[in-house]
C-alpha positions as MATLAB code, in Angstrom:
seq = 'MRIIVPRPQRSTGRRALYGGLVLGAAATVAACGSSSPSGTAGSGSSGTPASTATPAAVTISAKSVPGVGTVLVNGQGRTLYMLTSEKGGKITCTDDNGCTKIWPDTELPKGMTAAAAGSGIQASLLGTVKDASGSLYVTYNGWPLYTFSGDAGSGVAHGQRITSFGGTWYVLNTSGAPVTGGQSQPGSSPSASGGGGTGY';
ca = [
      82.880   43.705   69.093;
      80.055   42.227   67.054;
      80.921   39.399   64.749;
      78.691   38.949   61.663;
      78.531   35.389   60.525;
      77.515   34.981   56.854;
      74.547   32.709   56.106;
      75.430   29.257   54.990;
      75.352   28.956   51.204;
      73.699   25.554   51.412;
      70.242   27.018   52.117;
      70.500   29.239   49.045;
      71.486   26.233   47.024;
      68.502   24.329   48.388;
      66.137   27.129   47.457;
      67.567   27.287   43.962;
      67.286   23.525   43.609;
      63.694   23.551   44.934;
      62.715   26.358   42.564;
      64.238   24.502   39.638;
      62.296   21.370   40.491;
      58.998   23.275   40.696;
      59.587   24.973   37.345;
      60.582   21.674   35.743;
      57.453   19.938   37.023;
      55.221   22.785   35.773;
      56.797   22.626   32.326;
      56.230   18.870   32.188;
      52.540   19.216   33.155;
      52.038   21.984   30.586;
      53.660   19.880   27.875;
      51.428   16.899   28.675;
      48.289   19.005   28.782;
      48.900   20.554   25.352;
      49.508   17.362   23.415;
      46.750   16.059   21.101;
      45.595   12.461   21.464;
      46.896   10.271   18.698;
      44.394    9.302   16.030;
      42.054   12.290   16.339;
      40.951   14.396   13.396;
      43.279   17.277   12.740;
      46.267   15.753   14.523;
      48.143   15.782   11.240;
      50.143   12.692   12.100;
      48.657    9.253   12.507;
      45.032   10.483   12.718;
      42.799   10.511    9.627;
      40.365   13.441    9.424;
      36.716   12.392    9.221;
      36.273   14.389    6.002;
      38.577   12.013    4.126;
      36.889    8.825    5.323;
      36.101    6.327    2.583;
      32.389    6.458    1.662;
      30.319    3.349    2.268;
      29.896    1.144   -0.797;
      26.540    1.103   -2.592;
      25.645   -2.567   -3.045;
      22.986   -3.986   -5.365;
      21.826   -7.546   -4.687;
      18.989   -9.927   -5.574;
      16.338  -11.061   -3.131;
      13.018  -12.881   -3.243;
      10.159  -10.453   -2.619;
       6.593  -11.777   -2.176;
       4.382  -11.067   -5.192;
       7.175  -10.203   -7.638;
       9.819  -12.956   -7.289;
      13.583  -12.529   -7.167;
      14.322   -8.877   -7.878;
      16.928   -6.200   -7.269;
      17.328   -4.705   -3.801;
      19.729   -2.199   -2.281;
      22.127   -2.678    0.631;
      19.298   -2.248    3.144;
      17.191   -4.906    1.401;
      14.722   -2.384   -0.012;
      13.159   -3.201   -3.382;
      14.527   -1.268   -6.363;
      12.423   -0.016   -9.269;
      12.861    1.386  -12.766;
      10.657    3.879  -14.638;
       9.626    3.047  -18.220;
      10.156    6.646  -19.392;
      13.868    6.350  -18.546;
      14.761    3.746  -21.165;
      18.408    4.057  -22.189;
      19.371    5.889  -19.004;
      17.505    9.126  -19.699;
      16.696   10.604  -16.275;
      13.159   12.002  -16.026;
      12.621   11.435  -12.278;
      14.271   14.505  -10.753;
      14.341   16.690   -7.658;
      12.865   19.547   -9.691;
       9.633   17.735  -10.587;
       9.254   16.268   -7.078;
       9.691   12.696   -8.258;
      12.643   11.836   -6.028;
      10.662   12.738   -2.900;
       8.446    9.734   -3.625;
      10.940    7.625   -5.550;
      14.389    8.230   -3.978;
      17.210    7.726   -6.470;
      20.307    5.597   -5.995;
      23.079    8.185   -6.095;
      26.726    7.289   -5.651;
      28.561    9.205   -2.908;
      31.235   11.614   -4.089;
      34.464    9.771   -4.754;
      32.727    6.575   -5.884;
      32.427    5.617   -9.542;
      30.561    2.295   -9.383;
      28.211    0.233   -7.257;
      29.231   -3.146   -5.853;
      27.617   -6.326   -7.152;
      26.074   -8.331   -4.347;
      24.623  -11.825   -4.278;
      22.779  -12.922   -7.445;
      23.702   -9.850   -9.487;
      25.441   -9.769  -12.877;
      28.244   -7.267  -12.326;
      28.457   -6.586  -16.066;
      24.937   -5.099  -16.002;
      25.764   -2.550  -13.319;
      26.530    0.904  -14.603;
      26.043    4.598  -13.989;
      24.367    7.572  -15.596;
      25.295   11.206  -15.008;
      22.764   13.981  -14.520;
      23.109   17.629  -15.560;
      24.924   18.505  -12.321;
      27.498   15.745  -12.826;
      26.219   13.449  -10.065;
      26.398    9.700  -10.748;
      23.413    7.373  -10.362;
      23.408    3.589  -10.364;
      21.866    1.761  -13.322;
      21.196   -1.906  -14.050;
      20.983   -2.941  -17.696;
      20.727    0.782  -18.470;
      17.829    1.487  -16.086;
      18.371    4.056  -13.281;
      17.342    2.518   -9.943;
      14.955    3.894   -7.322;
      13.343    2.881   -4.051;
       9.723    3.722   -3.185;
       8.737    5.847   -0.194;
       5.596    3.744    0.195;
       7.644    0.630    1.031;
       7.908    0.505    4.812;
      11.040   -1.650    4.690;
      12.547   -4.695    3.018;
      10.568   -7.579    1.539;
       7.762   -5.499    0.023;
       7.089   -4.014   -3.424;
       4.178   -1.603   -3.030;
       5.468    0.497   -5.919;
       5.025   -2.260   -8.504;
       3.019   -1.139  -11.578;
       2.267    2.346  -10.276;
       1.956    4.842  -13.137;
       3.297    8.322  -12.428;
       5.850   10.873  -13.637;
       5.411    9.950  -17.285;
       5.807    6.178  -17.026;
       5.152    2.996  -15.095;
       7.293    1.692  -12.249;
       8.428   -1.924  -12.253;
      10.871   -4.037  -10.291;
      13.802   -5.574  -12.194;
      14.841   -9.216  -12.335;
      18.486  -10.307  -12.254;
      18.646  -10.270  -16.077;
      17.829   -6.575  -16.018;
      14.323   -6.964  -17.460;
      11.291   -5.222  -15.942;
       8.957   -7.596  -14.098;
       5.565   -6.507  -15.412;
       3.505   -9.191  -13.695;
       1.590   -8.776  -10.474;
      -1.169   -6.362   -9.649;
      -0.820   -2.675   -9.021;
      -1.180   -1.882   -5.363;
      -4.482   -0.883   -3.743;
      -4.924    2.862   -3.702;
      -2.719    3.492   -6.738;
      -4.014    6.159   -9.050;
      -2.462    5.767  -12.508;
      -1.474    9.041  -14.106;
      -0.057    9.264  -17.595;
       0.436   13.004  -17.464;
       4.090   12.757  -16.451;
       3.630   15.595  -14.033;
       3.889   15.564  -10.277;
       1.292   12.901   -9.618;
       2.217   10.590   -6.796;
       0.490    7.540   -8.179;
      -0.534    6.305   -4.741;
];
């Protein structure tokens, strides 16, 4: 007579336990792999999306520039100019007439309503003017401010006394008055037409 001995239940229990451990470990790995690092854009928790980052401040300061004295400069130390045809904040140097390609304007980033007053500047003279599209541009004593594409960097004022786009370009002193002294730069070609002349 053949006797059938049932398999021990312990091995089945071991297999069940082993299988449970494998499944548990896989679930843990999957959970770790799907989590987003803290502080990244789009995490929705502690991270701040890049699109809501605070724009860098636009700072206007005063600096001594050879040939013109102590005048207004931007945050990169580049000399700032005004155009005589823009008295009272009337903007005549625009993208449409090609002026801003040669004389880049000082536009405030979206979300900003004022420029910061740096060293040597009278904060009360800083202001803004709005163009037809609603963009804000920095003014000083009512004059919209521009840099000059012909200035290779800081410490130069090659745009001083150039006549183009309907007026003459001057640097501004800390009182907000145009500095009319100094000679116009070599190679400048005065143009009173107010059109698209480059003036240099």
